[in-house]
N, CA, C and O atoms as a MOPAC input file, in Angstrom:
PM7 MOZYME 1SCF
protein

 N    -12.01100 1   -65.99900 1    49.35100 1
 C    -11.59300 1   -65.63100 1    47.60600 1
 C    -11.58300 1   -66.81400 1    46.87500 1
 O    -11.45100 1   -67.91000 1    47.42000 1
 N    -11.70200 1   -66.67800 1    45.79000 1
 C    -11.48200 1   -67.83500 1    44.74000 1
 C    -10.20800 1   -68.18700 1    44.27600 1
 O     -9.98600 1   -69.13000 1    43.51700 1
 N     -9.32500 1   -67.37700 1    44.76600 1
 C     -7.77200 1   -67.66700 1    44.38200 1
 C     -7.24400 1   -66.77900 1    45.67900 1
 O     -7.58100 1   -65.68300 1    46.12700 1
 N     -6.12000 1   -67.90400 1    46.12700 1
 C     -5.35000 1   -67.42100 1    47.42900 1
 C     -4.02100 1   -67.59400 1    47.28700 1
 O     -3.60500 1   -68.37400 1    46.43100 1
 N     -3.19000 1   -66.91500 1    48.07900 1
 C     -1.76900 1   -66.96800 1    48.06200 1
 C     -1.39300 1   -68.22700 1    48.69000 1
 O     -1.88200 1   -68.65500 1    49.73500 1
 N     -0.47200 1   -68.80600 1    47.97100 1
 C     -0.09800 1   -70.33700 1    48.71800 1
 C      1.42000 1   -70.06200 1    49.20900 1
 O      1.73300 1   -70.52300 1    50.30600 1
 N      2.17400 1   -69.49600 1    48.62800 1
 C      3.56200 1   -69.60900 1    49.03600 1
 C      4.54900 1   -68.82300 1    47.96200 1
 O      4.18800 1   -68.70300 1    46.79100 1
 N      5.96400 1   -68.23100 1    48.47800 1
 C      6.83500 1   -67.91700 1    47.93100 1
 C      8.02700 1   -68.91000 1    47.82400 1
 O      8.45500 1   -69.55300 1    48.78200 1
 N      8.56700 1   -68.97500 1    46.42700 1
 C      9.48700 1   -69.93900 1    46.33100 1
 C     10.89500 1   -69.24000 1    45.84100 1
 O     10.81600 1   -68.20200 1    45.18300 1
 N     12.01200 1   -69.72500 1    46.11400 1
 C     13.37100 1   -69.26700 1    45.62200 1
 C     13.52100 1   -67.54600 1    46.02500 1
 O     13.88900 1   -66.75900 1    45.15400 1
 N     13.25900 1   -67.17000 1    47.15000 1
 C     13.47800 1   -65.86100 1    47.51800 1
 C     14.79900 1   -65.17700 1    47.33600 1
 O     15.81600 1   -65.54800 1    47.92100 1
 N     14.75200 1   -64.18400 1    46.52000 1
 C     16.18600 1   -63.52800 1    46.28200 1
 C     16.93900 1   -63.92600 1    45.02300 1
 O     17.87100 1   -63.27800 1    44.54500 1
 N     16.40100 1   -65.15000 1    44.49300 1
 C     16.85400 1   -65.78500 1    43.33400 1
 C     16.38900 1   -64.84200 1    42.15100 1
 O     15.16800 1   -64.71200 1    42.06200 1
 N     17.17500 1   -64.15400 1    41.21400 1
 C     16.75600 1   -63.38200 1    40.42200 1
 C     16.01400 1   -64.10400 1    39.17200 1
 O     15.07300 1   -63.49500 1    38.66500 1
 N     16.39900 1   -65.41900 1    38.62600 1
 C     15.91600 1   -66.26200 1    37.88400 1
 C     14.82600 1   -67.04300 1    38.42600 1
 O     13.88200 1   -67.16700 1    37.64500 1
 N     14.69900 1   -67.60800 1    39.56200 1
 C     13.62800 1   -68.51000 1    40.16900 1
 C     12.72300 1   -67.86700 1    40.77900 1
 O     11.60100 1   -68.37000 1    40.71500 1
 N     12.87300 1   -66.57000 1    41.56200 1
 C     11.92200 1   -66.09400 1    42.46600 1
 C     10.56700 1   -66.27500 1    41.74500 1
 O     10.49900 1   -65.96400 1    40.55600 1
 N      9.39300 1   -66.79800 1    42.44600 1
 C      7.99600 1   -66.63300 1    42.23400 1
 C      7.13000 1   -66.79300 1    42.95600 1
 O      7.39000 1   -67.61700 1    43.83300 1
 N      5.83500 1   -66.21600 1    43.01400 1
 C      4.98100 1   -66.58300 1    44.08500 1
 C      3.81600 1   -67.65400 1    43.46200 1
 O      3.48900 1   -67.55600 1    42.27900 1
 N      3.23600 1   -68.64800 1    44.31700 1
 C      2.40800 1   -69.44500 1    43.76800 1
 C      0.98700 1   -69.11800 1    44.51600 1
 O      0.85600 1   -68.80200 1    45.69900 1
 N     -0.05000 1   -69.27100 1    43.52900 1
 C     -1.46400 1   -68.91200 1    44.00900 1
 C     -2.33800 1   -70.13500 1    43.77700 1
 O     -2.13600 1   -70.70500 1    42.70500 1
 N     -3.15100 1   -70.58400 1    44.47400 1
 C     -4.04400 1   -71.70100 1    44.47800 1
 C     -5.49800 1   -71.30700 1    43.93600 1
 O     -6.23800 1   -70.63000 1    44.65000 1
 N     -5.89000 1   -71.72600 1    42.69800 1
 C     -7.25400 1   -71.66000 1    42.32800 1
 C     -8.02900 1   -72.35300 1    43.19400 1
 O     -7.79700 1   -73.56100 1    43.25900 1
 N     -9.09600 1   -71.80300 1    44.04400 1
 C     -9.89000 1   -72.63800 1    44.81900 1
 C    -11.25300 1   -72.68200 1    44.50400 1
 O    -12.03600 1   -73.31200 1    45.21400 1
 N    -11.60200 1   -72.08500 1    43.52700 1
 C    -12.87400 1   -72.01000 1    42.43500 1
 C    -12.74300 1   -71.34800 1    41.23500 1
 O    -12.12200 1   -70.30800 1    41.01500 1
 N    -13.52600 1   -72.19400 1    40.30300 1
 C    -13.52000 1   -71.17700 1    38.80900 1
 C    -13.48100 1   -69.83900 1    39.07500 1
 O    -14.24900 1   -69.29200 1    39.86600 1
 N    -12.45900 1   -69.17400 1    38.33400 1
 C    -12.50100 1   -67.68000 1    38.46600 1
 C    -11.84800 1   -67.04100 1    37.12100 1
 O    -11.49800 1   -67.80700 1    36.22300 1
 N    -11.68300 1   -65.62500 1    36.98100 1
 C    -10.92400 1   -65.05500 1    35.83700 1
 C     -9.88000 1   -64.55800 1    36.65400 1
 O    -10.12400 1   -63.89900 1    37.66500 1
 N     -8.56000 1   -64.87400 1    36.22500 1
 C     -7.57600 1   -64.07000 1    37.27500 1
 C     -7.33500 1   -62.62500 1    36.72100 1
 O     -6.68000 1   -61.80400 1    37.36300 1
 N     -7.84800 1   -62.37200 1    35.60400 1
 C     -7.92200 1   -60.84900 1    35.49700 1
 C     -8.79200 1   -60.04800 1    36.56300 1
 O     -8.68700 1   -58.82200 1    36.57200 1
 N     -9.64200 1   -60.67700 1    37.45800 1
 C    -10.05200 1   -59.79300 1    38.59500 1
 C     -9.12900 1   -59.68400 1    39.81300 1
 O     -9.55700 1   -59.38100 1    40.92700 1
 N     -7.86700 1   -59.94100 1    39.55700 1
 C     -6.98400 1   -59.92400 1    40.75200 1
 C     -6.01900 1   -59.02600 1    40.41000 1
 O     -5.64900 1   -58.72500 1    39.27500 1
 N     -5.53700 1   -58.51300 1    41.72100 1
 C     -4.38400 1   -57.59900 1    41.43300 1
 C     -3.38300 1   -58.11100 1    42.59300 1
 O     -3.88700 1   -58.55200 1    43.62500 1
 N     -2.17600 1   -58.07100 1    42.47100 1
 C     -1.19200 1   -58.55700 1    43.45400 1
 C     -0.34600 1   -57.42300 1    43.76000 1
 O      0.34400 1   -57.00700 1    42.82800 1
 N     -0.25900 1   -56.83800 1    44.88500 1
 C      0.46000 1   -55.85600 1    45.50400 1
 C      1.56200 1   -56.51600 1    46.29600 1
 O      1.50500 1   -57.66100 1    46.74600 1
 N      2.69700 1   -55.56700 1    46.43500 1
 C      3.73900 1   -55.75700 1    47.31100 1
 C      3.59800 1   -54.58600 1    48.18200 1
 O      3.67600 1   -53.44600 1    47.72500 1
 N      3.40500 1   -54.81700 1    49.34800 1
 C      3.12800 1   -53.88000 1    50.37200 1
 C      4.13000 1   -54.06700 1    51.57000 1
 O      4.75300 1   -55.12300 1    51.67800 1
 N      4.26800 1   -53.13700 1    52.38400 1
 C      5.27500 1   -53.11400 1    53.49000 1
 C      4.75800 1   -53.83700 1    54.63400 1
 O      3.54200 1   -53.84700 1    54.82800 1
 N      5.56900 1   -54.45700 1    55.43000 1
 C      5.14800 1   -55.14600 1    56.53300 1
 C      5.88100 1   -54.94300 1    57.63100 1
 O      7.09300 1   -55.13200 1    57.53200 1
 N      5.37800 1   -54.55900 1    58.78000 1
 C      6.02400 1   -54.23500 1    59.95600 1
 C      5.19900 1   -55.03900 1    61.23300 1
 O      3.97200 1   -55.11500 1    61.17000 1
 N      5.80900 1   -55.52700 1    62.18900 1
 C      5.33100 1   -56.23200 1    63.25900 1
 C      4.50200 1   -57.59600 1    62.65900 1
 O      4.91500 1   -58.59500 1    62.06900 1
 N      3.20600 1   -57.18900 1    63.06400 1
 C      2.35100 1   -58.52600 1    62.80800 1
 C      1.41500 1   -58.22800 1    61.50700 1
 O      0.43600 1   -58.95100 1    61.32200 1
 N      1.67100 1   -57.31600 1    60.73300 1
 C      0.91800 1   -57.10000 1    59.59800 1
 C      1.28200 1   -56.15300 1    58.46000 1
 O      2.29000 1   -55.45200 1    58.55100 1
 N      0.51800 1   -56.11600 1    57.43000 1
 C      1.02300 1   -55.35800 1    56.25700 1
 C      0.60600 1   -53.76500 1    56.57700 1
 O     -0.17000 1   -53.36000 1    57.44200 1
 N      1.15700 1   -53.21400 1    55.87600 1
 C      1.05700 1   -51.54500 1    56.00900 1
 C      0.50700 1   -50.95400 1    54.67200 1
 O      0.44400 1   -51.72800 1    53.71700 1
 N      0.11500 1   -49.69800 1    54.51100 1
 C     -0.38800 1   -49.31500 1    53.33400 1
 C      0.52600 1   -48.99600 1    52.09300 1
 O      0.19400 1   -48.66900 1    50.95300 1
 N      1.85500 1   -49.19600 1    52.67800 1
 C      2.93700 1   -48.78300 1    51.56200 1
 C      2.64700 1   -49.64300 1    50.23200 1
 O      2.23500 1   -50.79600 1    50.36000 1
 N      2.82200 1   -49.18800 1    49.18200 1
 C      2.55800 1   -49.86900 1    47.96200 1
 C      4.04100 1   -49.65700 1    47.26400 1
 O      4.53100 1   -48.56900 1    46.96200 1
 N      4.70900 1   -51.11700 1    47.06000 1
 C      5.91600 1   -51.08900 1    46.33000 1
 C      6.03600 1   -51.63200 1    44.76500 1
 O      6.65500 1   -51.17300 1    43.80500 1
 N      5.31000 1   -52.62900 1    44.88600 1
 C      5.22400 1   -52.98900 1    43.13600 1
 C      3.73800 1   -53.81800 1    42.97900 1
 O      3.19400 1   -54.57200 1    43.78500 1
 N      3.39600 1   -53.47600 1    41.92100 1
 C      1.67200 1   -53.89500 1    41.68600 1
 C      1.81500 1   -54.76600 1    40.30000 1
 O      2.66600 1   -54.52600 1    39.44300 1
 N      0.89300 1   -55.76000 1    40.22600 1
 C      0.78000 1   -56.46300 1    39.17500 1
 C     -0.69900 1   -56.76700 1    38.90700 1
 O     -1.29200 1   -57.41700 1    39.76900 1
 N     -1.37700 1   -56.36400 1    37.78700 1
 C     -2.57100 1   -56.56000 1    37.52200 1
 C     -2.77600 1   -57.73100 1    36.46700 1
 O     -2.49300 1   -57.50000 1    35.29100 1
 N     -3.27700 1   -59.02900 1    36.85700 1
 C     -3.08700 1   -60.09700 1    35.97600 1
 C     -4.05300 1   -59.89100 1    34.68800 1
 O     -5.17200 1   -59.37900 1    34.66400 1
 N     -3.46100 1   -60.32000 1    33.85700 1
 C     -4.55900 1   -60.41700 1    32.24800 1
 C     -5.62900 1   -61.20700 1    32.55700 1
 O     -5.49400 1   -62.14000 1    33.34900 1
 N     -6.69700 1   -60.95100 1    32.02700 1
 C     -7.85900 1   -61.72500 1    31.89400 1
 C     -7.63800 1   -63.14900 1    31.21500 1
 O     -7.20600 1   -63.38100 1    30.08600 1
 N     -8.01800 1   -63.97500 1    32.12900 1
 C     -7.79000 1   -65.54100 1    31.64200 1
 C     -8.77300 1   -66.57600 1    32.50600 1
 O     -8.69600 1   -66.35900 1    33.71500 1
 N     -9.30000 1   -67.20300 1    32.29200 1
 C    -10.22600 1   -68.18300 1    33.08600 1
 C     -9.24400 1   -69.11600 1    33.66200 1
 O     -8.25700 1   -69.49500 1    33.03200 1
 N     -9.51600 1   -69.47900 1    34.84600 1
 C     -8.73200 1   -70.45900 1    35.59500 1
 C     -9.79900 1   -71.31500 1    36.36700 1
 O    -10.86600 1   -70.84100 1    36.75700 1
 N     -9.40600 1   -72.64800 1    36.55500 1
 C    -10.41500 1   -73.67300 1    37.19400 1
 C     -9.95000 1   -73.82700 1    38.75000 1
 O     -8.88200 1   -73.43700 1    39.22200 1
 N    -10.83800 1   -74.38300 1    39.32100 1
 C    -10.62600 1   -74.92000 1    40.87900 1
 C     -9.57600 1   -75.98100 1    40.55800 1
 O     -9.61300 1   -76.66100 1    39.53200 1
 N     -8.56900 1   -76.08400 1    41.57400 1
 C     -7.27500 1   -76.94400 1    41.32400 1
 C     -6.19600 1   -76.61800 1    40.40600 1
 O     -5.19300 1   -77.31100 1    40.23900 1
 N     -6.48300 1   -75.43600 1    39.77300 1
 C     -5.27500 1   -74.92600 1    39.20100 1
 C     -4.37400 1   -74.16000 1    39.96200 1
 O     -4.75300 1   -73.57900 1    40.97900 1
 N     -3.25500 1   -74.11100 1    39.57300 1
 C     -2.24100 1   -73.13900 1    40.21700 1
 C     -2.03600 1   -71.87500 1    39.13700 1
 O     -2.16400 1   -71.95300 1    37.91500 1
 N     -1.73900 1   -70.87400 1    39.80000 1
 C     -1.26700 1   -69.47100 1    39.27300 1
 C     -0.02100 1   -69.18500 1    39.78300 1
 O      0.08500 1   -68.92800 1    40.98200 1
 N      1.16800 1   -69.19300 1    38.88200 1
 C      2.53700 1   -68.88100 1    39.38100 1
 C      3.01200 1   -67.48300 1    38.66200 1
 O      2.93900 1   -67.36000 1    37.43900 1
 N      3.46000 1   -66.52900 1    39.44100 1
 C      4.01000 1   -65.31900 1    39.03700 1
 C      5.47400 1   -65.16000 1    39.16300 1
 O      5.91200 1   -64.93300 1    40.29100 1
 N      6.24200 1   -65.24200 1    38.23100 1
 C      7.71800 1   -64.90800 1    38.39300 1
 C      8.07300 1   -63.50400 1    38.53800 1
 O      7.45200 1   -62.75500 1    37.78300 1
 N      8.96300 1   -62.93200 1    39.36000 1
 C      9.46900 1   -61.67900 1    39.50400 1
 C     10.02400 1   -61.22500 1    38.08100 1
 O      9.70900 1   -60.09500 1    37.70600 1
 N     10.62200 1   -61.81500 1    37.46700 1
 C     11.31700 1   -61.60500 1    36.37500 1
 C     10.72400 1   -61.29900 1    34.96100 1
 O      9.51900 1   -61.04800 1    34.93400 1
 N     11.31500 1   -61.29000 1    33.95300 1
 C     10.83600 1   -60.98800 1    32.52900 1
 C     10.53800 1   -62.33300 1    32.07800 1
 O     11.37300 1   -63.19100 1    32.36700 1
 N      9.61800 1   -62.64700 1    31.49400 1
 C      9.21300 1   -63.76300 1    30.60400 1
 C      7.94000 1   -63.74300 1    29.90600 1
 O      7.33200 1   -62.68600 1    29.73900 1
 N      7.46400 1   -64.97700 1    29.44700 1
 C      6.34400 1   -64.88200 1    28.33800 1
 C      5.33200 1   -65.71400 1    29.01300 1
 O      5.53900 1   -66.88300 1    29.33800 1
 N      4.06700 1   -64.98200 1    29.24300 1
 C      2.73000 1   -65.83300 1    29.89500 1
 C      2.67800 1   -67.16900 1    29.02400 1
 O      2.76900 1   -67.15500 1    27.79600 1
 N      2.53700 1   -68.22100 1    29.71900 1
 C      2.24100 1   -69.70800 1    29.20500 1
 C      1.44100 1   -70.43400 1    30.34800 1
 O      1.16300 1   -69.96200 1    31.45100 1
 N      1.10100 1   -71.79300 1    29.81500 1
 C      0.59400 1   -72.63100 1    30.79400 1
 C      1.14500 1   -74.16100 1    30.73200 1
 O      1.96800 1   -74.40400 1    29.85000 1
 N      0.81200 1   -75.04300 1    31.46900 1
 C      1.40400 1   -76.24100 1    31.16500 1
 C      0.20800 1   -76.94700 1    31.95700 1
 O     -0.42400 1   -76.48800 1    32.90800 1
 N      0.07000 1   -78.10300 1    31.36100 1
 C     -1.13100 1   -79.08600 1    31.93300 1
 C     -0.55500 1   -80.25100 1    32.86600 1
 O      0.45500 1   -80.85600 1    32.50700 1
 N     -1.14300 1   -80.53400 1    33.95100 1
 C     -0.43400 1   -81.54400 1    35.05000 1
 C     -1.39300 1   -82.69600 1    34.61200 1
 O     -2.39100 1   -82.72400 1    33.89200 1
 N     -0.66400 1   -83.69500 1    35.36800 1
 C     -1.14900 1   -85.13800 1    34.97200 1
 C     -2.68900 1   -85.39700 1    35.53000 1
 O     -3.33600 1   -86.35500 1    35.10600 1
 N     -3.17700 1   -84.56900 1    36.41600 1
 C     -4.44600 1   -84.66100 1    37.10500 1
 C     -5.45100 1   -83.98200 1    36.37700 1
 O     -6.59900 1   -84.02700 1    36.81900 1
 N     -5.17000 1   -83.25300 1    35.15600 1
 C     -5.84300 1   -82.58300 1    34.13700 1
 C     -6.41800 1   -80.94600 1    34.66200 1
 O     -7.40400 1   -80.31100 1    34.28400 1
 N     -5.26900 1   -80.57700 1    35.75400 1
 C     -5.42100 1   -79.30500 1    36.02100 1
 C     -4.33500 1   -78.66600 1    35.47000 1
 O     -3.45500 1   -79.40100 1    35.02300 1
 N     -4.15300 1   -77.25100 1    35.37800 1
 C     -3.10600 1   -76.43700 1    34.77200 1
 C     -2.26400 1   -75.62700 1    35.56700 1
 O     -2.74400 1   -75.28400 1    36.64800 1
 N     -1.22400 1   -75.27300 1    35.31700 1
 C     -0.39400 1   -74.23100 1    36.00600 1
 C     -0.02300 1   -73.05300 1    34.92400 1
 O      0.57600 1   -73.21100 1    33.86000 1
 N     -0.52900 1   -71.84500 1    35.46800 1
 C     -0.64500 1   -70.78500 1    34.51300 1
 C      0.58300 1   -69.87800 1    34.99400 1
 O      0.73200 1   -69.52500 1    36.16300 1
 N      1.34500 1   -69.58600 1    34.06100 1
 C      2.53500 1   -68.87500 1    34.44000 1
 C      2.53200 1   -67.39400 1    33.75300 1
 O      2.19300 1   -67.10000 1    32.60700 1
 N      3.01000 1   -66.54900 1    34.80000 1
 C      2.73600 1   -65.13100 1    34.58800 1
 C      4.37000 1   -64.55500 1    35.04900 1
 O      5.16800 1   -65.13100 1    35.78800 1
 N      4.51800 1   -63.36600 1    34.41000 1
 C      5.86800 1   -62.68000 1    34.69100 1
 C      5.59900 1   -61.32000 1    35.01600 1
 O      4.85000 1   -60.67400 1    34.28300 1
 N      6.16800 1   -60.75400 1    36.12400 1
 C      5.94700 1   -59.32600 1    36.69800 1
 C      6.84400 1   -58.36400 1    35.90300 1
 O      6.56500 1   -57.16800 1    35.97300 1
 N      7.82500 1   -58.72700 1    35.20200 1
 C      8.90200 1   -57.99700 1    34.49700 1
 C      9.66300 1   -57.37900 1    35.32600 1
 O     10.27400 1   -56.46700 1    34.76900 1
 N      9.89400 1   -57.49100 1    36.46500 1
 C     11.08800 1   -56.62700 1    37.26800 1
 C     12.28100 1   -56.95500 1    37.03300 1
 O     12.42700 1   -58.03800 1    36.46700 1
 N     13.36000 1   -56.25800 1    37.33100 1
 C     14.73100 1   -56.14900 1    37.09300 1
 C     15.26700 1   -57.03700 1    38.06200 1
 O     16.37800 1   -57.48600 1    37.78000 1
 N     14.77300 1   -57.39400 1    39.10100 1
 C     15.66300 1   -57.99000 1    40.33200 1
 C     14.45600 1   -58.71700 1    41.41400 1
 O     13.29900 1   -58.29800 1    41.40500 1
 N     14.78000 1   -59.54600 1    42.08400 1
 C     14.00700 1   -60.20000 1    43.27500 1
 C     13.49100 1   -59.20200 1    44.24700 1
 O     14.15000 1   -58.25200 1    44.66900 1
 N     12.15700 1   -59.50700 1    44.60200 1
 C     11.47400 1   -58.55500 1    45.77600 1
 C     11.03400 1   -58.92200 1    46.86900 1
 O     10.44400 1   -58.22500 1    47.69500 1
 N     11.38800 1   -60.41700 1    46.95400 1
 C     10.63100 1   -61.21300 1    48.21100 1
 C     11.50900 1   -61.44400 1    49.00200 1
 O     11.08800 1   -62.07300 1    49.97300 1
 N     12.77300 1   -61.17000 1    49.03600 1
 C     13.86900 1   -61.61000 1    49.97300 1
 C     13.87100 1   -60.68100 1    51.41800 1
 O     14.45900 1   -61.09200 1    52.41900 1
 N     13.26400 1   -59.60200 1    51.39600 1
 C     13.28100 1   -58.88300 1    52.45800 1
 C     12.14300 1   -59.04400 1    53.30600 1
 O     11.03500 1   -59.23100 1    52.80300 1
 N     12.33200 1   -58.98200 1    54.75200 1
 C     11.43800 1   -59.20800 1    55.65300 1
 C     10.29900 1   -58.26700 1    56.04700 1
 O      9.36500 1   -58.52100 1    56.80900 1
 N     10.58600 1   -56.97000 1    55.29000 1
 C      9.57800 1   -56.03600 1    55.75000 1
 C      8.51300 1   -55.58800 1    54.52500 1
 O      8.02800 1   -54.45900 1    54.45500 1
 N      8.25500 1   -56.59700 1    53.64000 1
 C      7.53300 1   -56.60500 1    52.45800 1
 C      6.61800 1   -58.02700 1    52.41900 1
 O      6.99600 1   -59.16200 1    52.70800 1
 N      5.39300 1   -57.61300 1    52.00000 1
 C      4.52600 1   -58.80900 1    51.95600 1
 C      3.64600 1   -58.69200 1    50.54600 1
 O      3.41300 1   -57.64700 1    49.93800 1
 N      3.26900 1   -59.87800 1    50.23000 1
 C      2.20600 1   -60.09700 1    49.20900 1
 C      0.69200 1   -59.80800 1    49.60500 1
 O      0.17600 1   -60.44200 1    50.52500 1
 N      0.06200 1   -58.94000 1    48.96900 1
 C     -1.49100 1   -58.86300 1    49.20600 1
 C     -2.04200 1   -59.08200 1    48.09600 1
 O     -1.48500 1   -58.54600 1    47.13800 1
 N     -3.27700 1   -59.90700 1    47.80800 1
 C     -3.81400 1   -60.29900 1    46.71700 1
 C     -5.34800 1   -59.57900 1    46.72300 1
 O     -6.11900 1   -59.83800 1    47.64700 1
 N     -5.68500 1   -58.78500 1    45.78300 1
 C     -7.01300 1   -57.91000 1    45.84500 1
 C     -7.83300 1   -58.69100 1    44.74500 1
 O     -7.22100 1   -59.16900 1    43.78900 1
 N     -9.28600 1   -58.84500 1    44.85800 1
 C    -10.25300 1   -59.21600 1    44.03800 1
 C    -10.81400 1   -57.91900 1    43.60700 1
 O    -11.50000 1   -57.27400 1    44.40000 1
 N    -10.57300 1   -57.47500 1    42.38800 1
 C    -11.28100 1   -56.18500 1    41.94200 1
 C    -12.00900 1   -56.29400 1    40.57700 1
 O    -11.64700 1   -55.69100 1    39.56700 1
 N    -13.18300 1   -57.21200 1    40.66500 1
 C    -13.72400 1   -57.38700 1    39.22900 1
 C    -14.59600 1   -56.08900 1    39.00200 1
 O    -15.31700 1   -55.99900 1    38.00900 1
 N    -14.52800 1   -55.29100 1    39.75300 1
 C    -15.28000 1   -53.79600 1    39.29200 1
 C    -14.46400 1   -52.69800 1    39.33700 1
 O    -13.92900 1   -52.40000 1    40.40500 1
 N    -14.27600 1   -52.02200 1    38.30500 1
 C    -13.37100 1   -50.81000 1    38.29700 1
 C    -13.69700 1   -49.80900 1    37.67400 1
 O    -14.57000 1   -50.08100 1    36.85000 1
 N    -13.34700 1   -48.55900 1    37.67700 1
 C    -13.56000 1   -47.61200 1    36.84900 1
 C    -12.39000 1   -46.64100 1    36.52400 1
 O    -11.56900 1   -46.30400 1    37.37700 1
 N    -12.36900 1   -46.21400 1    35.23900 1
 C    -11.12300 1   -45.30000 1    34.78800 1
 C    -11.62200 1   -44.08900 1    34.01300 1
 O    -12.61300 1   -44.10500 1    33.28300 1
 N    -10.85100 1   -43.05000 1    34.23700 1
 C    -11.04100 1   -41.89700 1    33.16700 1
 C    -10.01400 1   -41.52600 1    32.32400 1
 O     -8.88400 1   -41.85800 1    32.67900 1
 N    -10.14900 1   -40.86400 1    31.20200 1
 C     -9.09000 1   -40.65900 1    30.27700 1
 C     -8.38500 1   -39.45900 1    31.25200 1
 O     -8.99000 1   -38.76500 1    32.06900 1
 N     -7.04900 1   -39.41500 1    30.96300 1
 C     -6.12800 1   -38.30600 1    31.65900 1
 C     -6.68100 1   -36.94300 1    31.20500 1
 O     -6.73700 1   -36.06300 1    32.06400 1
 N     -7.16900 1   -36.61600 1    29.73300 1
 C     -7.61500 1   -35.52100 1    29.34300 1
 C     -9.07700 1   -35.04700 1    30.14600 1
 O     -9.32300 1   -33.85900 1    30.35400 1
 N     -9.88500 1   -36.01900 1    30.50900 1
 C    -10.77800 1   -35.54500 1    30.97100 1
 C    -10.99500 1   -35.08200 1    32.32700 1
 O    -12.04300 1   -34.60400 1    32.76200 1
 N     -9.85500 1   -35.27500 1    32.98800 1
 C     -9.53000 1   -34.93300 1    34.39800 1
 C     -9.15800 1   -33.37800 1    34.64700 1
 O     -8.87200 1   -32.98500 1    35.77800 1

Protein backbone atom coordinates (compact mmCIF):
# COMPACT_ATOMS: atom_id res chain seq x y z
CA UNK A 1 0.00 0.00 0.00
CA UNK A 2 1.06 3.58 -0.55
CA UNK A 3 0.48 4.46 3.12
CA UNK A 4 1.48 2.16 5.98
CA UNK A 5 1.03 2.05 9.74
CA UNK A 6 4.31 3.01 11.42
CA UNK A 7 3.73 3.22 15.18
CA UNK A 8 1.51 4.31 18.07
CA UNK A 9 2.83 6.87 20.56
CA UNK A 10 1.79 7.74 24.12
CA UNK A 11 -0.75 4.92 24.46
CA UNK A 12 -3.31 5.73 27.14
CA UNK A 13 -2.47 9.45 27.35
CA UNK A 14 -5.70 11.31 26.44
CA UNK A 15 -3.88 14.42 25.18
CA UNK A 16 -0.97 12.81 23.33
CA UNK A 17 -2.09 9.37 22.09
CA UNK A 18 -1.58 9.21 18.32
CA UNK A 19 -0.93 6.84 15.48
CA UNK A 20 1.83 7.48 12.90
CA UNK A 21 1.41 6.53 9.26
CA UNK A 22 4.25 6.69 6.74
CA UNK A 23 3.52 7.75 3.16
CA UNK A 24 5.50 5.39 0.94
CA UNK A 25 4.26 6.71 -2.43
CA UNK A 26 2.20 9.72 -3.52
CA UNK A 27 -1.43 9.14 -2.58
CA UNK A 28 -4.68 10.70 -1.47
CA UNK A 29 -5.21 9.97 2.22
CA UNK A 30 -8.98 10.18 1.60
CA UNK A 31 -8.73 6.76 -0.03
CA UNK A 32 -7.90 5.27 3.39
CA UNK A 33 -9.98 4.15 6.35
CA UNK A 34 -8.48 3.42 9.76
CA UNK A 35 -10.28 0.84 11.86
CA UNK A 36 -9.72 -0.16 15.46
CA UNK A 37 -10.36 -3.91 15.47
CA UNK A 38 -10.19 -6.63 18.05
CA UNK A 39 -6.97 -8.56 18.52
CA UNK A 40 -6.47 -12.02 19.98
CA UNK A 41 -3.57 -14.41 20.04
CA UNK A 42 -1.70 -13.72 16.79
CA UNK A 43 -4.06 -11.64 14.72
CA UNK A 44 -6.88 -9.21 14.27
CA UNK A 45 -10.53 -10.15 14.61
CA UNK A 46 -13.51 -8.93 12.60
CA UNK A 47 -14.73 -6.89 15.60
CA UNK A 48 -14.89 -3.19 14.72
CA UNK A 49 -14.69 -0.69 17.58
CA UNK A 50 -13.86 2.71 16.04
CA UNK A 51 -13.52 3.86 12.45
CA UNK A 52 -11.96 6.97 10.88
CA UNK A 53 -12.29 7.78 7.18
CA UNK A 54 -9.65 10.34 6.28
CA UNK A 55 -10.73 13.46 4.38
CA UNK A 56 -9.45 13.78 0.82
CA UNK A 57 -5.99 15.34 0.81
CA UNK A 58 -2.96 14.69 -1.39
CA UNK A 59 0.13 13.43 0.43
CA UNK A 60 3.58 12.73 -0.98
CA UNK A 61 6.13 9.97 -0.55
CA UNK A 62 8.17 10.69 2.57
CA UNK A 63 5.35 12.56 4.34
CA UNK A 64 3.86 11.41 7.64
CA UNK A 65 0.20 11.26 8.59
CA UNK A 66 -0.48 11.55 12.31
CA UNK A 67 -3.92 10.88 13.75
CA UNK A 68 -4.58 11.89 17.33
CA UNK A 69 -7.31 10.06 19.23
CA UNK A 70 -8.61 13.31 20.78
CA UNK A 71 -10.45 16.25 19.28
CA UNK A 72 -8.51 18.89 17.38
CA UNK A 73 -8.23 20.77 14.11
CA UNK A 74 -6.70 19.31 10.95
CA UNK A 75 -3.41 20.98 10.02
CA UNK A 76 0.06 20.29 8.65
CA UNK A 77 3.66 21.22 9.36
CA UNK A 78 6.60 21.37 6.99
CA UNK A 79 9.73 19.43 7.89
CA UNK A 80 13.29 20.62 7.23
CA UNK A 81 13.69 18.09 4.40
CA UNK A 82 10.76 19.60 2.49
CA UNK A 83 8.30 16.85 3.44
CA UNK A 84 5.20 17.41 5.55
CA UNK A 85 3.47 16.01 8.60
CA UNK A 86 -0.32 15.98 8.18
CA UNK A 87 -2.27 16.05 11.45
CA UNK A 88 -5.78 14.62 11.82
CA UNK A 89 -8.00 14.19 14.88
CA UNK A 90 -10.36 11.27 15.51
CA UNK A 91 -12.50 13.31 17.92
CA UNK A 92 -12.89 10.56 20.53
CA UNK A 93 -13.39 11.31 24.22
CA UNK A 94 -10.54 9.15 25.49
CA UNK A 95 -7.56 7.00 24.53
CA UNK A 96 -8.19 3.73 22.66
CA UNK A 97 -4.79 2.10 22.10
CA UNK A 98 -3.71 1.24 25.67
CA UNK A 99 -5.41 -2.16 25.65
CA UNK A 100 -3.71 -5.23 24.17
CA UNK A 101 -6.95 -6.65 22.72
CA UNK A 102 -7.31 -3.93 20.05
CA UNK A 103 -5.29 -3.31 16.89
CA UNK A 104 -5.21 -0.72 14.09
CA UNK A 105 -6.07 -1.82 10.56
CA UNK A 106 -5.58 0.52 7.60
CA UNK A 107 -7.77 -0.13 4.56
CA UNK A 108 -7.28 1.35 1.11
CA UNK A 109 -10.76 1.93 -0.33
CA UNK A 110 -10.51 4.23 -3.37
CA UNK A 111 -13.81 2.92 -4.75
CA UNK A 112 -17.04 2.78 -2.80
CA UNK A 113 -20.77 3.14 -3.27
CA UNK A 114 -23.55 4.51 -1.10
CA UNK A 115 -27.34 4.73 -1.27
CA UNK A 116 -29.64 7.36 0.17
CA UNK A 117 -31.37 5.86 3.22
CA UNK A 118 -34.81 6.61 1.77
CA UNK A 119 -33.92 4.53 -1.32
CA UNK A 120 -33.32 1.37 0.72
